[in-house]
C-alpha angles and dihedrals in degrees: 000000000000115000129217097266092049090050090050089051091048089051092054090051092046090049088055090055105270103145095189090059090052090052091049090053092049090048090052092057097037096095092047091052094047092047092051091046093050094045090054100034093123091051096050127081091214126005094199091051091051092049092048090051090051092053089049088051089055091053093047092046092050091049091053096037119128112188091205093058105042157350116273100211092050092047093050094046091049093049091048091050090050090051090049091054092049092047092050090048090048090052092050092051092049093049091048090053091056096054113110118197112204113217127200112208120210127178117216127212093273093055097255118139117234121196123206119195111228115213107209091191091057092056107094125195114249092234091056091051090049092050090048090051091048092049089049089055091061091053092200095304111141094211092050091047090052090049092050091049092050090050090061093056115097096228096051116169120176095211092049090050090049090050091049092049090050090054094046102039103020128239132090123313091231092059090049090049089055090047089053091052092048091047092050092055090045091053093047091053093046094047092046090054092046094057 
């Protein structure tokens, strides 16, 4: 691991034109740049662009570095953090520009136009709601979940389901068959009240 003084010395050499010193400095900050890029990958427009900009920042900072006025590692880290903030802000602005808000226009009896904002994310498919309702019926009970799953199969047979439950959960098939019948009537009552 290269310490602060060694990095400052490498920067002086790189400023004088030593390319191997420049590469050593870039290598030292490579993991930091990749970690920051990975941690913010959903907030960046392009990870590779951000990483390229960071390596350019290193080169610019080394070219302008004065060992009497500062500390190279701290300067580079601060500039990279500043670039990260700008990149995240740039991404937010771009994503806001791409948002389309659908409006539904209605005209009332007096001739005024009313606009309703339609939230596409709030519109839920009917099948999803049905599946959610069905899953809610099971209430986390393994036997009820298994019964619900068997009901969705095209070749459903109550006695086969009862036999399968007896093998998986123990007990007699007849008691599971009765539980299936009770659960069916429970579901019918619940779904009738929900509609």
